[in-house]
C-alpha positions in Angstrom: 98.4 13.2 84.6 96.9 16.7 83.7 94.0 18.2 81.7 94.6 22.1 80.3 91.7 23.9 81.0 91.4 27.8 79.3 91.8 30.9 82.1 90.4 34.1 80.6 91.2 37.3 82.2 88.8 39.9 82.0 88.9 43.9 82.6 87.0 45.1 85.9 84.3 47.4 85.1 85.3 50.7 86.0 83.8 52.5 88.7 82.5 56.2 88.5 84.8 57.1 91.5 87.5 55.8 89.5 86.5 57.9 86.4 85.8 60.7 89.1 89.6 60.9 90.1 91.3 60.5 86.4 88.7 63.2 85.1 89.9 65.3 88.4 93.9 64.7 87.9 93.6 65.5 84.3 91.5 68.8 85.0 93.8 69.6 87.7 97.3 69.2 86.0 95.6 71.7 83.3 94.4 74.5 85.7 96.9 74.4 88.5 99.2 76.4 86.3 97.0 78.3 83.9 95.4 79.7 86.9 98.6 81.6 88.0 98.3 83.4 84.4 95.9 86.1 85.4 97.2 85.7 89.0 100.7 87.1 88.2 98.6 89.8 85.6 96.3 91.1 88.2 99.1 90.9 90.9 100.0 94.2 92.8 102.3 92.9 95.1 105.1 92.3 93.3 108.3 92.4 95.2 106.2 92.3 98.5 108.6 95.1 100.2 106.6 97.2 102.7 106.3 99.8 100.4 104.3 98.0 97.9 102.0 96.2 100.5 101.1 99.2 101.6 100.1 100.3 98.3 98.6 97.3 97.4 96.0 97.4 99.9 95.6 100.7 99.6 94.6 101.4 96.3 94.1 97.8 94.9 92.6 95.6 98.0 90.6 93.7 95.0 93.6 93.2 92.8 95.2 91.5 95.9 92.4 89.4 97.9 91.9 88.0 93.6 95.5 87.3 93.4 95.2 85.3 96.9 92.0 83.6 95.7 93.8 82.5 92.2 96.9 81.4 94.4 94.8 79.3 96.6 93.0 77.8 94.1 96.2 76.6 92.1 97.8 75.3 95.5 94.7 73.0 96.1 94.8 72.0 92.6 98.5 70.5 93.4 97.5 67.9 95.6 94.9 66.0 92.8 97.7 66.9 89.9 100.5 65.1 91.9 98.4 62.4 92.5 97.4 61.7 88.8 101.6 61.3 87.3 102.1 59.1 90.6 98.8 57.0 89.2 100.6 56.7 86.1 104.2 56.2 87.2 103.8 53.3 89.3 106.7 51.3 87.7 109.0 53.2 85.7 109.7 57.1 86.3 108.0 56.1 89.8 111.2 57.3 91.8 111.5 60.9 90.0 107.7 61.2 90.0 107.6 60.8 94.2 110.6 63.3 94.6 108.6 66.0 92.2 104.8 64.9 94.1 106.5 65.9 97.5 108.4 68.9 95.9 104.5 70.2 94.3 103.1 69.5 98.1 105.7 71.4 99.8 105.6 74.3 96.8 101.6 74.1 97.5 102.3 75.0 100.9 104.4 78.0 99.7 101.9 79.6 97.5 99.1 79.0 100.3 101.8 80.8 102.0 101.9 83.8 99.8 98.5 84.0 99.5 97.8 84.1 103.3 100.8 87.4 103.5 98.4 89.2 100.7 95.5 88.4 102.9 96.6 89.7 106.3 98.1 92.8 104.3 94.5 93.9 103.5 94.1 95.8 107.0 97.1 98.2 106.3 94.7 100.1 104.5 93.5 101.6 107.9 96.7 102.3 109.5 99.4 104.9 110.0 101.3 105.0 107.0 104.6 104.5 108.3 104.3 102.1 110.6 102.4 100.1 108.1 105.3 99.8 106.0 107.5 99.2 108.7 105.5 96.3 110.1 106.0 94.6 106.7 109.4 95.4 106.5 109.8 93.8 109.8 108.0 90.9 108.8 109.8 90.0 105.5 113.4 90.6 107.4 112.2 88.1 109.9 115.3 85.2 109.9 112.7 82.5 111.2 110.3 83.2 108.1 112.7 83.4 105.9 113.8 80.2 106.8 110.5 78.5 106.0 108.8 80.4 103.2 111.5 80.7 101.2 112.3 76.8 100.5 108.9 76.0 100.0 108.3 78.6 97.4 111.6 77.5 95.6 109.8 73.9 96.2 107.2 75.1 93.6 109.9 75.8 90.9 111.5 72.6 91.6 108.1 70.2 90.8 107.5 72.0 87.8 110.5 70.6 86.7 110.6 67.1 87.7 107.1 66.4 87.8 106.9 66.0 84.1 110.3 63.8 83.7 108.6 61.3 86.0 105.5 61.6 83.2 108.5 60.9 80.8 110.3 58.0 82.4 106.5 56.2 82.6 106.2 56.9 78.8 103.0 59.3 79.4 103.9 62.1 77.5 106.7 63.1 74.7 110.5 64.4 75.7 109.2 68.0 74.7 106.6 68.2 77.9 109.3 67.7 80.4 111.6 69.6 78.5 109.3 72.7 78.0 108.5 72.7 82.1 112.1 72.7 82.4 113.3 75.7 80.2 110.5 77.6 81.5 112.0 77.3 85.2 115.4 77.6 84.7 114.3 81.1 82.7 112.2 82.1 85.6 115.3 81.4 88.6 117.5 82.3 85.7 116.9 85.5 83.9 118.5 88.9 85.2 115.0 90.8 85.1 111.4 90.0 85.8 108.7 92.1 84.2 105.0 91.1 84.0 105.5 90.2 80.4 108.2 87.9 81.5 106.4 86.0 84.0 103.2 85.6 81.7 105.5 84.1 78.8 107.2 81.8 81.6 103.9 80.9 82.6 102.1 79.8 79.7 104.8 77.2 78.7 104.4 75.7 81.7 100.7 76.0 81.0 101.1 74.4 77.5 103.9 71.6 79.1 100.8 70.6 82.0 98.4 71.0 79.7 99.6 68.0 77.7 100.2 66.0 80.8 96.7 66.6 81.6 95.1 65.9 78.1 96.5 62.4 78.3 95.2 61.8 81.8 91.8 63.1 80.3 92.0 61.0 77.6 93.5 57.6 78.5 91.0 54.7 78.3 89.6 53.3 81.8 92.1 50.6 81.3 95.3 52.8 80.6 94.3 54.6 83.7 93.6 51.5 86.1 97.2 49.7 84.5 95.1 46.5 83.1 96.0 45.0 79.8 93.5 43.9 77.3 91.5 40.6 78.0 93.7 37.9 77.3 93.5 34.2 77.0 96.2 31.7 78.6 96.4 28.1 78.8 97.2 27.3 82.5 97.2 23.5 83.2 94.9 22.4 86.1 96.1 19.0 87.6 93.2 16.2 87.2 
């Protein structure tokens, strides 16, 4: 013999820490690509050859330093940005989001490496022009450096394309968000020319896509972020 007892499922109260994680993830999703727009506009070292780096260090040291700082800030923000998408894609889209998160972290290392290259190049301004240019050219020609640095930089572009598809699979955003991000990456890798205007346009497109992702996170309710359903009543038989 048994009686029926009513069990009420309640939503746990959100903590400040959980909300802070959500706000941090949403802001990071918006800011990490957005910071690359001013970086592209002020970057005096496009190409990174010895001649370019010597001229940048000599004539545009402030812009070179600012570019490095923006690259570092963007790289740091990629971690909480990827974490925010991983939090949303815990079931559907989990596999592709995990892949995208790994690519994002590797890509962040790549951008951090570019920033360090810029900072290391600043003292070129105090040296012999020919020797400094030769040094950077030899550095760029290093097989070990190329084997490590270029794949990391490539991972950044791949992560930009992959992560939004995981969010779409999880039902967090519409299809146009990953489509726009992917189109931006394809344009960056496939265009036969590269100008400041084209790079800026591509970064704006990527920022629009990731702003949609970030706003989605920031506008979530606490229950949506935590993955908790609305309070419900269920009848559970309890033995007498």
